[in-house]
N, C-alpha and C positions, 0 to 999 in steps of 0.2 A: 634197250641196252645195246651197247656196241658189240658185245660178244654173241648176240642172238643169231647173227648170220654166219658165224664161223662154223667150220666143220669140226667134228671130234677128231682128235689126233689118233684115236684107236688104242686098243690094248696090246697090239702086236709089238714085241720088243720091250715089254714092261715086266716088272717083278715087284714082289713085296708090297702087296696091297694093304694099306693101313686105313681103317675106317675112321671117318671124321663125322661132323655133325650134319644133319639133314640129308643123309644119303651120299654126301661127298666122300671121296676116297683119294688118298695119296698113292701114287705109283712111282716106282723108281724106273727111270729110262735106261735100259741096258744095251741098246744098239744105236749105232750111228743113224740108222733109218728112223728110229723112234725120236731121236733128238731132232732130226730134220722135220718130221711131222709136227712135233711140238712147236718148233720155231715158226713153221708155216701157219699152224693153227693160231698161235698167239701173236704173230706179226712182230717177233723180236729175234735177237741174234743167236739164240741157242742152237738153231739148226745150221748156222753159218760155218761150221767146221772148227771154230775156236774151242769148243767144248768136247770134241770127239775123243780126247784122251780120257774122258770120264765114262765112256761107254765100254762095255765088255766085261765088267766085273760081275762075278756071281755072288759076292758077299755084300750084304746090306751095310756093313761097317766100312766099306771103301768109299772114297770120295765119289760123289754121284750127283746127277741132276734128278730132282723129284718134281712131279706135277700133281697139283691138286685138281681133281676132276669133279664136275657136277654129276648128278645121277644120270643125266643124258649123255655123259662122256665128254662134254665140252671142258677144255682146260681153262682154269680161271687164275691160277698162280703157278709160276715156275720158280723153283729155288735150287741153289747149289749148296750141297753139304760137303764140307771139306773134312777129311780124316786127318787130324793133326796128331802130334805125339801124345798129348794128354786128353784130348777131347775131340768131339765132332762139332763143327761150327757152321751154322747157316750163314753163308757169306754173300748171297745174292738172292733177291726176291723181287720178281717183276710180274705184273699183271699184263693183260693184253696191250700190245703196242708199247711195251716198256713203261706202262703206267705203274704208279706205286701200288702196293698191296691194298686191297679194300679192307674195310673194318672186319667183315665176316671172315675173309680169307686169312687175315692176320691172326684171328682167333683160332684158326684151324692148325696153326703151327704147333700149338700145344699137343695135338695128337701125334704129330711127327716126333716131337721131343720126347713124349712119353714112350713111344715105341723104341727109341734109341736107349732111353733109360732102362726100360724093361729088358733090353738085350745087354745090359750092363755097360753101356757106352755113355759117358757124360756128354752133354749137349749144351751148346750156347748159341747165341744169336749175335752176329756182328752189328754194331750200332748203325752202320750205314744202310741197313736194310729197311729202316723205318718200322721195324717190328721189335717189340720188347717182350722178352720171356721173363716172367716173374719167378721169384724163388719158389713159389707154391705151384709152379707148373702152368699157370694161366699165361696166355699170350694176347697181346693187343697191338694195334697200330699205335705208333709212338704219339701221334697227336690226338688219340682217342682214349688215353688212359683214364679210368675212373679215379675220382679223388683218393680213394683208399689205396689204389695201386701207385699213384704218384707219391703218396706219403711213404709207402713201403719201399719204393725204389729210392727215394731220397734218403731214407734211413740206412739202407744198404750202402749207398754211395758214401754217405757220411762216415759210416763205420770203416769202410775201406780206406777213406782218406785219412782218418785218424790213425788207423793201424799202420799205414804207410809212413805217416809223419813220425810216429813213435819208433818205427824200425830205422828210419833215416837218422833220427836224433841219436839213437844208440850207436850208430856208425860214424857220426861226425866227431871230429877232434874236440876234446873237452875245453880247449882254450878258445874255440870259436862259437859265437852265439848261433843258435839254430833258428832258421827263418820260419817259425811257426805260422805267422800270419800269412805268408805267401803260399804255403802248402795247404793250409786249411781254408784259404779264401774260396768262397762259394760253397763251403760245406755247411754254413749256417750253424756252426757250433761254437761254444765257448769252451776251449780246451786248455788246460794248463800243461806245461811240459811235465813229463814224468819225473818223479823225484828219485 
């Protein structure tokens, strides 16, 4: 494996340990030096100064960089969690040398999400991360969704699309036909305009 020769980034400058599967642990990187060590260990840009604004906070709920570590301390996934007005969103997820998240690592995002939910902070995952967080709390790599997760995700997307179309239809002028087909395209549903 490519990460076998990498050095651990170490626990110095980290906080908020969250247990994950098989002895892995999530840690929040709270110092610029911890960010530098993470970037050096992972071979990506986190230690390059662009993320230094995310260091220094004592509160788990603030925007931060998190690292998933193996039991031997080697970092295997780095994520950015943004504190937005209404939720916390995982907006960046990279493996060693900016590789996409691995299957196992993507599944560990569920533990991070659960920790935020337990602390009464809603949590979501940006689509560009290649990680999908399901409504039931499980997480997967986007290209590794099991069939039942694909069906559940499609049902949620379909319901959201129909709700959006209905809301827009109520807001459109009564003398203009509403473009149902265009809005529902891709939703794979047969929906009638609300009466």
